[in-house]
C-alpha positions in Angstrom: -33.1 -7.7 33.2 -34.1 -8.8 30.0 -31.4 -9.6 27.4 -33.2 -7.5 24.6 -32.9 -4.6 27.4 -29.2 -5.2 27.5 -28.7 -5.4 23.8 -30.4 -2.0 23.5 -28.2 -0.4 26.1 -25.4 -2.3 24.5 -25.9 -0.6 21.3 -26.8 3.2 23.0 -23.1 2.6 24.7 -21.2 1.5 21.5 -23.1 4.5 19.5 -22.4 6.8 22.0 -18.5 5.8 22.7 -17.9 5.9 18.9 -19.4 9.6 18.7 -17.5 10.6 21.6 -14.3 9.1 20.0 -14.8 10.8 16.9 -15.3 14.5 18.8 -12.2 13.4 20.5 -9.9 13.4 17.3 -11.4 16.8 16.3 -10.8 18.2 19.9 -7.5 17.1 19.4 -6.8 18.5 16.0 -8.0 22.0 17.1 -6.8 22.2 20.7 -4.3 19.4 21.0 -3.6 16.3 22.6 -3.7 17.1 26.5 -7.2 18.8 25.9 -8.7 15.8 24.4 -7.0 13.4 26.7 -8.4 15.3 29.7 -12.0 15.7 28.6 -12.5 12.4 26.5 -9.6 10.0 26.7 -8.8 9.9 30.0 -12.0 11.1 31.6 -13.5 9.2 34.4 -17.1 9.4 32.9 -15.3 7.7 29.7 -14.1 4.8 32.1 -17.4 4.5 33.4 -18.7 4.0 30.1 -16.2 1.4 29.2 -17.0 -0.4 32.5 -21.1 -0.1 31.7 -20.0 -1.9 28.4 -18.3 -4.7 30.5 -20.8 -5.2 32.2 -23.2 -5.5 29.2 -20.7 -8.0 27.8 -21.1 -10.1 30.7 -24.8 -10.3 30.9 -25.3 -10.9 27.2 -22.5 -13.9 27.4 -24.5 -15.8 29.9 -28.0 -14.8 28.7 -27.7 -15.4 25.1 -26.0 -18.6 26.1 -29.0 -20.0 27.5 -31.6 -19.1 24.8 -28.9 -20.1 21.9 -27.1 -23.2 23.1 -23.7 -24.1 21.6 -22.7 -20.8 20.1 -19.6 -20.8 22.1 -17.8 -18.9 19.5 -19.9 -15.8 20.1 -19.2 -16.2 23.8 -15.7 -16.4 23.7 -15.4 -13.3 21.3 -17.3 -11.6 24.1 -15.0 -12.7 26.8 -12.3 -11.7 24.7 -13.5 -7.9 24.7 -13.8 -8.2 28.5 -10.3 -8.9 28.6 -9.1 -6.4 26.1 -10.9 -3.7 27.9 -9.8 -5.0 31.4 -6.1 -5.1 30.1 -6.2 -1.5 29.0 -7.8 -0.7 32.6 -5.0 -2.4 34.3 -2.2 -0.9 32.3 -4.0 2.6 32.7 -4.3 2.3 36.4 -0.8 0.2 37.0 1.6 0.7 34.4 4.3 3.3 33.7 7.0 4.3 31.5 9.3 6.8 31.4 12.6 7.9 29.2 16.3 7.5 29.8 19.2 9.8 28.2 22.4 8.0 28.0 25.5 9.5 26.4 28.2 7.0 24.7 30.1 5.4 27.6 28.1 6.3 30.4 25.5 4.4 32.1 22.4 5.2 33.8 19.6 3.7 36.0 17.2 6.6 36.6 14.0 6.7 34.8 12.2 9.9 34.0 8.5 9.5 34.1 5.9 12.3 33.4 2.6 12.4 35.4 0.3 15.1 34.1 2.4 18.5 34.4 4.8 17.1 36.9 8.0 14.6 36.4 9.1 12.2 38.7 12.2 9.8 38.9 12.1 6.0 39.3 15.1 4.2 40.2 15.4 1.1 38.0 16.4 -2.5 39.5 19.4 -2.4 36.9 21.7 -0.1 34.9 21.9 0.6 31.3 25.1 1.5 29.6 25.5 3.1 25.9 28.2 1.5 24.0 27.7 3.0 20.8 24.8 4.8 18.9 24.6 4.9 15.0 21.7 6.6 12.9 21.9 4.6 9.9 20.9 6.6 6.4 19.7 5.5 3.2 22.8 5.9 0.8 23.2 9.5 -0.2 20.6 11.1 1.5 19.6 12.2 5.0 16.7 9.9 5.3 16.8 7.8 8.1 17.0 4.1 7.6 17.4 2.8 11.3 18.4 4.1 14.6 20.3 1.6 16.7 22.0 1.4 20.1 24.5 -0.8 21.3 23.8 -1.5 24.9 25.3 -2.8 28.1 22.6 -4.1 30.7 23.9 -4.2 34.5 21.4 -6.5 36.2 21.7 -8.9 39.4 25.6 -8.7 39.5 26.1 -9.7 35.8 25.9 -7.9 32.4 25.1 -8.6 28.9 25.2 -6.8 25.6 22.0 -6.1 24.1 21.2 -4.1 20.8 18.1 -2.0 20.8 16.4 -0.3 17.5 12.9 0.6 16.3 10.6 -2.7 16.3 13.4 -4.4 18.6 12.9 -4.5 22.1 15.2 -5.5 24.9 13.4 -7.4 27.9 14.8 -7.2 31.4 13.0 -8.3 34.4 9.3 -7.0 34.1 10.6 -4.0 31.9 10.9 -3.5 28.4 13.4 -1.1 26.6 12.8 0.6 23.2 14.8 2.8 21.1 12.8 6.4 20.8 15.3 9.0 19.9 18.8 10.2 19.9 21.0 13.5 20.6 21.7 15.7 17.3 25.5 14.8 17.4 24.6 11.2 17.2 26.6 10.7 20.5 23.6 9.7 22.8 20.4 7.8 22.8 17.0 8.6 24.3 15.2 5.2 25.4 11.7 4.2 26.6 11.4 2.0 29.4 7.9 0.7 29.8 6.6 -1.6 33.1 3.3 -3.1 32.2 3.7 -7.0 32.9 -0.1 -8.0 34.1 -1.7 -5.3 31.6 0.1 -6.7 29.0 -0.8 -10.6 29.8 -4.4 -9.5 30.2 -4.2 -7.9 26.8 -2.6 -10.7 25.1 -5.1 -13.1 26.5 -8.0 -11.2 25.1 -6.2 -10.8 21.7 -5.7 -14.7 21.6 -9.3 -15.3 22.6 -10.6 -12.9 20.1 -8.8 -14.8 17.1 -10.0 -17.9 18.6 -13.9 -16.4 18.9 -13.6 -15.7 15.3 -12.6 -19.2 14.1 -15.1 -20.9 16.2 -17.7 -18.6 14.6 -16.9 -19.5 11.3 -16.5 -23.0 12.0 -19.3 -24.0 14.5 -22.5 -25.0 12.5 -25.1 -23.3 14.6 -23.4 -20.0 14.6 -25.3 -17.2 12.7 -22.5 -16.9 10.1 -23.0 -20.3 9.1 -26.9 -20.0 9.2 -26.4 -16.9 6.9 -24.3 -19.2 4.2 -26.8 -21.9 4.6 -29.7 -19.1 3.8 -27.7 -17.8 0.8 -27.7 -21.3 -0.6 -31.2 -21.9 -0.1 -32.0 -18.6 -2.0 -29.6 -19.1 -4.8 -31.3 -22.7 -5.4 -34.6 -21.2 -5.5 -34.1 -18.3 -7.7 -31.6 -19.3 -10.3 -30.9 -15.7 -11.2 -28.5 -13.2 -9.8 -27.4 -9.7 -10.9 -28.2 -5.9 -11.7 -27.0 -2.4 -12.5 -25.0 0.4 -11.5 -22.7 2.2 -13.7 -20.6 5.4 -13.7 -19.2 6.7 -16.6 -15.5 8.1 -16.9 -14.4 11.2 -18.5 -10.7 11.3 -20.0 -9.2 14.3 -20.8 -5.8 14.0 -22.8 -3.2 16.6 -21.8 -1.7 19.1 -24.0 0.5 17.7 -26.6 4.0 19.5 -27.1 5.1 20.6 -30.3 6.2 17.9 -33.0 9.5 19.4 -33.2 10.0 18.0 -29.8 11.1 14.8 -31.3 14.2 16.7 -32.9 15.5 17.5 -29.2 15.5 14.2 -27.9 17.5 10.9 -28.4 15.9 8.1 -30.2 14.0 5.6 -28.4 16.5 2.8 -28.6 19.4 4.5 -27.1 17.0 6.2 -24.6 15.7 3.0 -23.4 19.4 1.7 -23.0 20.1 4.8 -20.9 17.2 3.9 -18.8 18.8 1.0 -17.5 21.5 3.0 -16.0 21.0 3.8 -12.0 20.3 7.0 -10.2 20.4 7.9 -6.9 17.2 9.4 -5.9 16.9 12.2 -3.2 15.5 9.6 -0.8 18.3 7.2 -1.3 17.3 4.9 -3.2 19.2 3.2 -6.0 16.6 2.7 -8.9 16.8 2.7 -13.0 16.8 6.1 -14.8 13.8 4.9 -16.3 11.9 5.1 -13.2 13.4 8.4 -11.9 12.6 10.0 -15.1 8.9 8.8 -15.0 8.5 10.3 -11.3 10.2 13.5 -12.5 8.2 14.1 -15.4 5.1 13.0 -13.8 5.7 15.4 -11.1 6.4 18.2 -13.6 3.6 17.2 -16.4 1.1 14.9 -14.5 1.9 12.3 -17.0 5.0 10.3 -17.5 5.2 10.9 -21.6 4.9 14.2 -23.5 3.5 13.6 -27.0 5.2 10.5 -28.3 8.3 11.1 -26.5 8.5 8.7 -23.4 10.0 10.0 -20.1 13.3 8.7 -20.8 13.4 10.5 -23.8 12.1 13.8 -22.3 14.4 13.8 -19.4 17.4 13.3 -21.5 16.2 16.0 -24.1 16.2 18.4 -21.1 19.7 17.3 -20.2 21.2 17.7 -23.7 19.4 20.4 -25.0 18.4 22.6 -22.3 17.5 25.9 -24.2 14.8 24.1 -26.3 13.2 22.4 -23.3 13.2 25.7 -21.3 10.6 27.1 -23.7 8.4 24.0 -23.9 5.2 24.3 -21.9 5.5 21.3 -19.6 4.9 22.8 -16.1 1.3 21.8 -15.3 -0.3 24.6 -13.6 -4.0 25.3 -13.6 -4.7 27.7 -11.3 -6.5 31.2 -12.7 -5.4 33.4 -9.9 -1.9 32.3 -10.2 -1.9 32.8 -13.9 -2.9 36.4 -13.5 -0.3 36.9 -10.9 2.0 35.4 -13.4 0.8 36.9 -16.7 0.5 33.5 -18.3 -2.6 31.2 -19.2 -3.5 27.3 -19.9 -2.8 24.6 -18.5 1.1 24.4 -18.7 3.7 26.9 -18.6 7.4 26.8 -19.7 10.2 27.5 -17.5 11.1 30.7 -19.0 7.4 31.6 -18.3 8.5 32.1 -14.4 10.8 35.1 -15.4 10.1 38.6 -16.8 12.0 40.3 -19.2 14.7 41.3 -17.1 15.2 37.9 -15.8 13.4 38.4 -12.3 11.8 35.2 -10.9 7.9 36.3 -10.6 7.3 34.2 -7.4 10.2 35.7 -5.7 8.2 38.7 -3.9 5.8 36.1 -2.8 7.9 33.2 -1.4 9.2 34.8 1.8 6.2 35.8 3.1 4.5 32.3 2.3 7.0 30.5 4.2 7.1 32.6 7.4 3.3 32.0 7.5 1.9 29.1 9.4 1.1 26.0 7.1 -2.6 25.7 8.4 -2.9 29.5 7.5 -1.9 29.5 3.9 -4.3 30.0 1.1 -5.1 27.9 -1.7 -3.1 30.2 -4.0 -0.2 30.3 -1.7 -0.1 26.6 -1.6 -0.1 26.6 -5.3 2.7 29.3 -5.5 4.8 26.8 -3.4 4.0 23.7 -5.8 4.9 25.7 -8.6 7.9 26.8 -7.1 9.1 23.4 -6.3 8.4 22.5 -10.1 10.6 25.5 -11.1 13.4 24.2 -8.7 13.3 20.7 -10.1 13.4 21.8 -13.7 16.1 24.3 -13.2 18.2 21.6 -11.6 17.7 19.2 -14.4 18.1 21.8 -17.1 21.6 22.4 -15.6 22.5 19.0 -15.5 21.8 18.4 -11.7 19.5 16.3 -9.6 20.4 13.2 -12.1 22.9 11.7 -9.5 24.7 8.9 -11.8 28.1 8.9 -10.5 28.9 7.0 -7.0 32.0 8.5 -4.9 33.8 5.7 -3.5 35.3 7.5 -0.6 32.2 9.2 0.4 31.0 7.8 3.9 27.6 8.7 3.2 27.6 6.8 0.1 26.5 9.7 -1.9 26.1 10.0 -5.8 26.7 13.0 -8.0 25.1 14.5 -10.9 27.2 15.9 -14.0 26.2 19.2 -13.0 27.3 19.0 -9.3 30.5 20.3 -7.8 32.7 17.4 -8.8 36.1 18.5 -6.7 35.6 15.7 -4.0 36.4 12.9 -7.0 40.3 12.6 -7.7 42.5 10.9 -10.1 41.1 9.1 -13.0 37.5 9.1 -11.3 37.8 13.0 -11.4 38.5 12.9 -15.0 35.9 10.2 -16.0 32.8 12.1 -14.2 33.9 15.4 -15.5 34.0 14.2 -19.0 31.6 11.5 -19.8 28.3 13.4 -19.7 29.6 16.2 -21.9 30.8 13.2 -24.3 27.4 11.7 -24.2 25.6 15.1 -25.2 27.8 15.7 -27.9 27.4 12.2 -29.3 23.5 12.6 -29.0 23.8 15.7 -31.0 25.7 14.0 -33.7 23.9 10.9 -33.8 20.5 12.7 -34.4 22.3 14.4 -37.7 23.9 10.9 -38.8 21.6 8.6 -37.4 24.5 6.4 -36.1 24.0 5.8 -32.4 26.6 3.3 -31.9 29.1 5.6 -29.9 26.3 6.8 -28.0 25.6 3.5 -27.2 29.4 2.6 -26.0 29.1 6.0 -23.7 26.3 4.4 -22.0 27.9 1.3 -21.3 31.0 3.0 -20.0 28.8 4.8 -17.5 27.2 1.6 -16.5 30.9 -0.2 -15.9 31.6 3.0 -13.8 28.8 2.6 -11.8 29.2 -1.1 -10.6 32.7 -0.7 -10.1 32.7 2.5 -8.0 29.4 2.0 -5.6 30.2 1.1 -2.3 26.4 -0.1 -1.8 25.0 -3.2 -3.2 23.3 -2.4 -6.3 20.2 -4.1 -7.8 21.1 -6.9 -10.3 20.4 -6.2 -13.8 17.8 -8.7 -13.8 15.9 -6.9 -11.1 16.6 -3.3 -13.0 15.0 -5.1 -16.2 12.0 -6.4 -14.0 11.2 -2.9 -12.4 11.6 -1.4 -16.3 9.3 -3.9 -17.3 6.8 -3.0 -14.4 7.2 0.9 -15.3 6.6 0.3 -18.8 3.7 -2.4 -18.8 1.7 0.1 -16.3 -0.4 -3.3 -15.4 -2.4 -1.5 -12.5 -3.0 1.7 -14.3 -4.5 -0.3 -17.2 -6.6 -2.8 -15.1 -9.0 -0.2 -14.1 -10.8 0.0 -17.4 -10.4 -3.9 -17.8 -12.4 -4.3 -14.5 -15.0 -1.5 -15.0 -16.0 -2.7 -18.7 -16.0 -6.3 -17.4 -18.1 -5.5 -14.4 -20.3 -3.4 -16.8 -20.9 -6.5 -19.2 -21.3 -8.8 -16.2 -24.3 -6.4 -15.0 -25.8 -6.4 -18.5 -25.7 -10.0 -18.8 -27.4 -10.3 -15.2 -30.1 -8.2 -16.5 -31.0 -10.2 -19.3 -30.5 -13.3 -17.2 -33.1 -11.9 -15.2 -35.6 -10.9 -18.0 -34.8 -14.3 -19.8 -32.6 -16.8 -18.7 -31.0 -19.0 -21.4 -28.0 -21.0 -22.2 -26.1 -18.6 -24.0 -26.3 -15.9 -21.4 -25.1 -18.3 -18.7 -22.1 -19.3 -21.1 -21.3 -15.4 -21.0 -21.5 -15.1 -17.4 -19.2 -17.9 -16.9 -17.1 -16.2 -19.4 -16.8 -13.3 -17.3 -16.0 -15.2 -14.4 -12.9 -16.5 -16.3 -11.9 -13.0 -17.7 -12.2 -11.7 -14.2 -10.0 -14.3 -12.7 -7.3 -13.6 -15.6 -7.6 -10.0 -14.5 -7.2 -11.1 -10.9 -4.0 -13.2 -11.8 -2.5 -10.3 -13.7 -3.4 -8.0 -10.7 -1.7 -10.4 -8.3 1.3 -10.6 -10.5 1.6 -7.0 -10.4 1.6 -6.6 -6.9 4.2 -9.6 -6.6 6.4 -7.9 -9.2 6.0 -4.5 -6.8 7.2 -6.7 -3.7 9.8 -8.1 -5.6 11.2 -4.6 -6.7 11.0 -2.8 -3.5 11.8 -5.6 -1.3 9.2 -4.7 1.0 5.5 -5.2 1.3 3.7 -3.2 -1.0 1.1 -1.5 1.2 3.2 1.0 2.9 1.7 4.2 1.4 -1.8 5.8 0.3 -1.2 4.2 -3.5 0.0 0.7 -2.3 -3.0 0.5 0.2 -5.6 1.3 -2.6 -3.9 -1.2 -5.1 -4.2 -3.7 -2.2 -7.8 -3.0 -1.4 -8.9 -3.4 -5.2 -7.2 -6.8 -5.2 -9.1 -7.7 -2.2 -12.3 -6.2 -3.9 -12.1 -8.8 -6.7 -11.2 -11.4 -4.4 -14.4 -10.9 -2.5 -16.5 -10.8 -5.9 -14.8 -14.3 -6.8 -15.4 -15.6 -3.8 -19.4 -14.8 -3.8 -19.4 -15.4 -7.7 -20.9 -18.9 -7.3 -24.0 -17.5 -5.4 -24.5 -14.3 -7.0 -23.7 -12.4 -10.1 -24.4 -9.0 -8.6 -21.5 -9.5 -6.1 -18.8 -10.2 -8.7 -20.1 -7.5 -11.0 -19.9 -5.0 -8.1 -16.9 -6.4 -6.9 -15.2 -6.0 -10.1 -16.7 -2.2 -10.7 -15.5 -1.4 -7.0 -11.8 -2.6 -8.1 -12.1 -0.7 -11.1 -13.0 2.5 -9.5 -10.6 2.2 -6.6 -7.6 1.7 -9.2 -8.8 4.9 -11.3 -8.6 6.9 -8.1 -5.2 5.5 -7.1 -4.1 6.6 -10.5 -5.4 10.1 -10.4 -2.7 13.1 -10.2 -2.8 13.4 -6.5 -1.7 9.7 -5.8 2.1 9.0 -6.1 2.8 5.4 -7.3 6.3 6.2 -6.6 8.4 3.2 -4.5 10.0 4.7 -1.4 12.0 3.5 1.2 10.3 2.6 4.4 10.7 4.8 7.5 12.4 2.9 10.3 8.8 2.4 12.5 7.4 0.5 9.2 10.4 -1.9 9.0 8.7 -4.7 10.8 7.3 -8.2 9.7 4.0 -6.6 11.5 3.7 -4.1 8.5 3.0 -7.3 6.5 -0.1 -8.8 8.9 -1.4 -5.7 10.0 -1.8 -3.4 7.1 -2.7 -6.5 5.1 -5.6 -7.5 6.8 -6.9 -4.0 7.6 -7.0 -3.2 4.0 -8.3 -6.7 2.9 -11.3 -5.6 5.4 -11.9 -2.3 3.2 -12.7 -4.6 0.5 -15.6 -6.3 1.8 -16.8 -2.8 3.6 -16.4 -1.4 0.1 -18.7 -4.4 -1.2 -21.2 -4.1 1.4 -21.3 -0.2 0.6 -22.2 -1.2 -3.3 -24.7 -3.9 -2.5 -26.8 -1.2 -0.1 -26.4 1.3 -3.1 -27.7 -1.3 -5.2 -30.7 -2.0 -2.9 -31.5 1.9 -2.7 -31.6 2.1 -6.5 -33.7 -1.0 -7.1 -36.2 0.0 -4.5 -36.8 2.9 -6.9 -38.4 0.6 -9.4 -41.7 -1.2 -9.3 -41.0 -4.4 -8.0 -40.8 -7.4 -10.4 -41.8 -11.1 -10.0 -38.4 -12.6 -7.8 -37.7 -9.0 -6.3 -38.0 -10.2 -2.6 -35.9 -13.2 -3.3 -33.3 -11.0 -5.0 -33.1 -8.6 -2.2 -32.8 -11.2 0.5 -29.9 -12.7 -1.7 -28.4 -9.2 -1.5 -29.2 -8.8 2.2 -27.8 -11.9 2.9 -24.4 -11.5 0.9 -24.3 -7.8 2.4 -24.4 -9.3 6.0 -21.9 -12.0 5.1 -19.5 -9.2 3.7 -19.7 -6.8 6.3 -19.3 -9.7 9.0 -16.1 -10.8 7.3 -15.1 -7.2 7.0 -15.6 -6.6 10.6 -13.7 -9.8 11.8 -10.4 -8.9 9.4 -10.8 -5.0 10.8 -10.7 -6.1 14.5 -7.9 -8.9 14.1 -5.9 -6.1 12.2 -6.7 -3.4 14.9 -5.1 -5.9 17.5 -2.6 -6.9 15.4 -1.6 -3.0 15.2 -2.1 -2.9 18.9 0.9 -5.8 19.2 3.0 -3.8 16.8 2.7 -0.8 18.5 3.6 -2.6 21.8 6.5 -4.1 20.2 7.7 -0.6 18.5 7.0 1.9 21.2 5.7 0.2 24.6 2.2 0.8 24.3 -0.8 -0.8 22.7 -2.8 2.5 22.4 -2.1 5.9 22.0 -5.3 7.3 20.6 -3.7 8.4 17.5 -6.2 9.7 15.2 -6.0 6.7 12.7 -5.9 4.2 15.2 -9.3 5.9 16.9 -11.0 5.9 13.7 -10.1 2.5 13.2 -11.7 1.5 16.4 -14.5 3.7 15.7 -15.4 2.0 12.3 -15.1 -1.2 14.0 -17.7 -0.2 16.6 -20.1 1.1 14.1 -20.2 -1.7 12.0 -20.4 -4.0 15.2 -23.4 -1.8 16.0 -25.1 -2.1 12.7 -24.7 -6.1 12.8 -26.1 -6.2 16.1 -29.2 -4.4 15.6 -30.8 -7.6 14.7 -30.7 -8.4 18.2 -33.7 -5.9 18.9 -37.1 -6.9 18.6 -38.6 -5.3 15.2 -35.4 -4.2 13.9 -34.8 -7.5 11.7 -35.2 -5.3 8.7 -32.9 -6.1 5.9 -33.9 -3.0 3.9 -32.5 -0.8 6.9 -29.2 -3.1 7.0 -28.6 -2.3 3.5 -29.1 1.4 4.2 -26.6 1.4 7.2 -24.0 -0.5 5.2 -23.9 2.7 3.0 -23.6 5.2 5.7 -21.2 2.9 8.1 -18.9 3.2 4.8 -18.3 6.6 5.6 -16.5 5.7 8.6 -14.0 3.4 6.4 -13.5 6.8 4.2 -12.8 8.9 7.4 -10.4 6.4 8.6 -8.6 6.0 5.1 -8.5 9.5 3.8 -10.0 12.0 6.3 -7.3 11.0 9.3 -4.6 12.0 6.5 -6.0 15.2 5.1 -7.8 16.3 8.1 -6.1 15.5 11.2 -2.7 14.6 11.8 -1.0 11.7 13.8 1.9 8.8 13.7 -0.1 7.3 10.8 -0.1 10.5 8.3 2.8 9.3 6.5 1.5 10.4 3.1 -0.4 13.5 4.2 -1.2 15.8 1.1 -3.8 18.5 0.3 -7.1 17.4 0.2 -7.7 15.5 -2.9 -10.8 15.9 -5.8 -12.0 12.5 -4.5 -12.9 14.1 -1.1 -15.7 16.5 -3.0 -16.7 13.7 -5.2 -17.3 11.3 -2.1 -19.6 14.2 -0.9 -21.6 14.5 -4.0 -22.0 10.8 -4.3 -23.4 10.6 -1.0 -25.9 13.6 -1.6 -27.2 12.0 -4.6 -27.8 8.5 -2.8 -29.5 10.3 0.2 -31.8 12.1 -2.3 -32.5 8.5 -3.7 -33.0 7.0 -0.6 -35.8 9.4 0.5 -37.3 8.6 -3.0 -37.2 5.2 -2.2 -38.5 5.3 1.2 -41.4 7.4 0.5 -42.3 4.9 -2.5 -42.0 1.9 0.0 -44.0 3.5 2.3 -46.7 4.4 -0.3 -46.8 0.6 -1.4 -47.0 -0.9 2.0 -50.1 1.3 2.5 -51.5 0.5 -0.6 -51.0 -3.4 0.1 -52.7 -2.9 3.7 -55.8 -1.1 1.7 -55.8 -3.8 -0.8 -55.8 -6.5 2.0 -58.6 -4.6 4.0 
C-alpha cells in the first residue's frame, strides 16, 4: 500500500469521523444522550472507524520514517495517538464505574453499576464509611462552594480517614473514589467509584508521548515546522516588505441621556466615591465593593454603567435616597416593539412606573404565569423579553424599597448572611438592631440636607460608621482596603473596554504604513512601523496588567466565563502578532485588529464582565492550565482566519510586483500559526481529559464542548495534512480552508453554549447578535472568494494562452 494512498484514506477517515461527531451533538440535543450514544458514540461501526484510523497511523509511522529520516517527533506524535485511542478502547471494554450512597454513620461496600438499561451490584474489596458530609456555600447565598465528605476506608484489616470533594480523589487499591452528589438533608453522600487501571496507564502514556512529540517537532532541525521557519526567513530576507489591508468600521450609538435634573437627586461625586468603598454581599455570595455592585446593577437595567453625567454609585444611591424621583426616570432598557405595544410604551427605555396602569396593576402579570409553565425551549422571543423585563422591574422594585443592597452582616447567622436596610431586620438584637435600623435612614437624611447646604462632612462620617460596623461584625474574611481600592481602580479605569479602540486604531494605521511600504519603501515609514510595534507592545503590557489585576481581585484564574476567555483570546492574538512582527507587518496588524474586534464583542451588551465565584468543579489548578492553553490556541486560529481572508481579498486585485513573494510569506505564517494553534488545542484537550479524570473519574464523556473541541482538532489536522497528498500543495487552498476551519472554533466557543447543552455551558444565554454577524461575514467572504477563484482561473488560462 503506497503511503500517499494511506494519506488519502487517513484524511477521508478523519473527515468522516469529524462529520459523525458533529451530527451526534445535534442528535443528542434533539433526541437525548442515549440515542446519540447508541447510534454514533458507542456504535460498533464507529469503533471500526477508530480502529481503521489506528491502522493508518501505524502505516504512516513506518512508511514516512523510511522516506523522511530523522522526523522522530512526527513518529512519536502518531504513536501517541495510537496509545490514546487504544487507551480509550481498553477503558470502554474493561473499565466500570458505579455509585455508592452512604448516610452519615453508615458504611457501604456494594457498588451499583448501570449497564445499558439494567443495573447490577458489584462487591468492592473494601468498605467506605461516612463520618460527615458538608455542603459549603458561599457566604449569604445558596451557591455551593464545595461538597465535602469525611470518609473512613476499611481495607485489608486496616482503616484510615480520607476527605473527598470535587477535584480531590481518594485512591484505594485499583479504584478511585469521587464526590458526585448528596442527599437533600445534607446527611448523606453519593460517591462515584471507578475501576480503570490499565486504561488510565495506556491513556496517560499517550498524553506524555503527545507532549514529547510536539516538543521534538519544534526542536528537531529537519521537521516540517522548522522548515517553515527557515522558509519564512528566506522569504522576508528577499522581499524586505510586509503588509496590507482590511478594516471594518465601528458604529457607536450613545444611549439615551436622562434629564439634567437627575443630578439634583443623587449624592455628589466625592461622597458617592466614598460610599463606593463600602462592601456589599451580592446574591451569589461574593463580598465586593459597592462600586462593583452598583456598576453591575445599573448595567443590568440600563446597559451602561453610568447615566448621563452620573456614575453608577451616584445613580444607585440616588435610587435609595430619592425613590419617588427615580421611579419616573426612563432607565429600564426595552427595545422590543411588540412588547411596547402590549405595554403601551415606546422608545428604547421605560420607567419603573411605566410597568403599571392607572389603577396600579402590573401590566405583565397576566402573561407571566402562562410563560413560566411553558417549556423553556418553546418560549417565543416576545415571551423571553417579557421575562427579562420582569426581572429588571423586580430588581428596580427592591432597590427603590432599599432592599437587595446587603450591607449589614449578622454575626449570629450560620450562613453568614448580610442584610439590606429595607429587609426584615428582626434577627438583629441589642445595639446592632438599633444601628442597622437607624443608620441608613440617617444617611438618607444627611444626603438630602447636604444637597441643600453643600456641607457633606456628616454624610462622610455616617459612611465611616457603616464601614467600621462591617469590619467589626463580619464573620467571613473581608477583602483588605488595598484590594478594595484596586478593584475600584480596575472598575473606573475600564482598561479592557478602552483597549479595543487602541488596538483597532493601531492595526489600521499599521496597515496603511504597510501599504505605503509596498508602494515606496523609505526610512520614515520603517520608523513609523517600529513606532507602531512599540505602541502595540505598550498596549499588550497594559492588557497583561488588566488581566493580572482581575486575577488579583478575584483570586482565581481570569478565564472561567465567556467574557474572561474572550479577553484572554484577544491577549493571545496580540502575542501572536508580536511573535511574528519581525517577519511580517501583516501579522502584527491583523493580530492587533483581531484583538480589538474580540474586545469589542466582549464588551457588547450580551457579555457580562462580572466577577463571579467559581462553581465547585472549576475550583482546580487544572482550570489554569487547561483553559489557558485552549483559549490561547483560539488566538492562533483567529490569526489564520484573518490571513486567509487577506489572501482572498488580495486575490481580487491585479497581482503586482512581489505579489507571489507576499502571498508565500502570508501562507507560511498561516501554516505556522495553524500548526502552533493545533498543538496548543491538542495539549489543552488532553489536559482537560486529565482534569475530567481527576474530577469525576472519566477522561471523556462526549459532552458537546469536548466533542466540538475534538472536531476542531481533527479539522485543523486534516487541513495541515493535505500537503501530503499529490497535487494538493496549493497554498491558496490552505488559506481558504483556514477561513472555513475557523467555523469549528466559533461553534466550539459560541455555538455549544447557545445551541447545545452540557457540562461546559456555564454561561449559556440567548443567542447573541454576534452569531448573526458571523453569518453575514462568512456570506460576504464566500461571495468574494467565488469572484477571486474565477479571476484566478481566467488569469491562469490567459497565462497558458500567452505562453503557447
